[in-house]
C-alpha positions, 0 to 999 in steps of 0.5 A: 214338801211332797213335791220334792220328798216323799216316804215309801216302804221297801217291798220284796217281790219274788223272794230275791228282789226289792222294789219301791214305788215312785210318785206318778207326778214325778214320773210325768214331770220327768217324762218317764214311761213304762219300760224307760231305762233308768240308772241307779248309783250307790253313793258313798253317803249311804244314799241311792241316786236314780236318774234317767239314762238320757237326762235333759241337757242344756243345749242352747242359749242366746244373748243380745248385745248392744251397740254400746256394750263393752268388750268385757261385758260381752266376754262375761256373758259368753263365759257365764253361758259356757260355764253353765254348760250350754252346747250352743251359744248364740250371740246376736244383735237386734236390727244392726250389724255386730261391730267389728270390735265385738266380733274380734273380741268373741273370736279372741275369747274362743281362741284363747279361753274356751276349750273345745269351742268353735264358731260354727256360724257368723253373719252380720247380726249373729255369731254361733258358738258350739262346744265340741269337746266330749266331757269323758275324753279328759278326766278331771284329774288329767285336766288338773295336772295339765293345768298344774304343769303349765302353772309350774312352768310359768313360775319357773320361767318367770324366775329365769326371766327375772334373773336375766332381766329378759323381757322377751322371755317374760312376755312368753310367760305371760302368754302361757296364762291363757292356757291355764285359763282355758283349763280353768274354765273347762274344769269349772264347766265340768264341775257345774255339769257334774252337780246336775248330771250324775253321768258327767260326774262319773265320767269326770272321775269324781265319786260324789257331788260334794267333791265338786265344791272342794275341787272348784276351790282347787281349780281357783287356787291353781289359776291364781298361782299361774296369775302370780307367775304372770305378775312376776313376769310382768315385773321384769320390765320394771327392773333397772338392773339385774338383781344382786346374785346373793339376793337372787339365790335366796329368791330362787331357793324360796321359789323352789320350796314354794313349787315343791309344796305346790306339787305335793299339794296336788299329789296329796289331792290326787292320792287322797292322802291325809298325811301328805296334806297335813305335811304340806299345810304345816310346811308353809309357815317356814316358807313364809318366814323365810320370805319375810326374813329376806324381805326385811333384809333388803336394803333400799335401792331403785329395785327394792320395791319390785323385788318385794312384790316378786317375793310376795307373788312367790309367797302367795304360791305357797299360801294357795298350796296350803289352801289346796292341802286343806281341801285334801285334809277336809276330804280325807279326815274320815280316814283318821277319826273313829266314829262312835 
């Protein structure tokens, strides 16, 4: 226990400055020395964090891929290293050329999913990726709003494609999901780094490490909302005829209400507004009831099953918005209670 926790007495020197000693073993382990620059951060939970100005950073990681390794396995490895915060990611083989299919998988992954990443070296047995994006250039709030905006557009355009049974438009909506995934991975990477590095936390616009836990859930919720918009678009090709105008009008109504609560949940998160978060959470039940009522009123025909699946995707948008609002409530409940 002494390796991670020790007690020290606060002392005063010069009449106006307080000092505290640090264990010599800690100083050696962290490679500090006399006149090293350190930074102190006063946290909201009445604690103080001391960290090096130049903290050790995860620079490089390397992984071997085999001849029979699947494309998905390679994708998972690279994404895991990206999310862990490495700046240089090396993919290599042992005594053999990287297969063309594997090389294509890596290029496609970099192009569509890994924000700020470039292939800086490519040879017969090795490919090297470098993450070039500077974390402070895009705060968490800005990146999340970009992600939210794209997910909302996907949902709206999926509904338009359904109404017109426009397969070409639907395919465009499906492709938009790559943009949401890019922001999702970028934000999850930043949240991981923020837990390890106070400076990254502050540069990202977050206040305390515990914020990372709730915001990771928020990112996942927005990503899932975009996924359901993509699923709605994929169902267009299975529609045999345009949906009845009366039913379509009800679908559009429920869709708009779902997007309103989605937008309000993100606004409540940005403003840290407990009351707004509570309002969003309370309104979801009404949307779900409307979805169920419309679902039960559908008469069996060749497109009924598809319409029900579309309604389920819309309902899930509302439910994930409730999850976001509950994060807001959890994070801001202190503003509504009195401690004694």
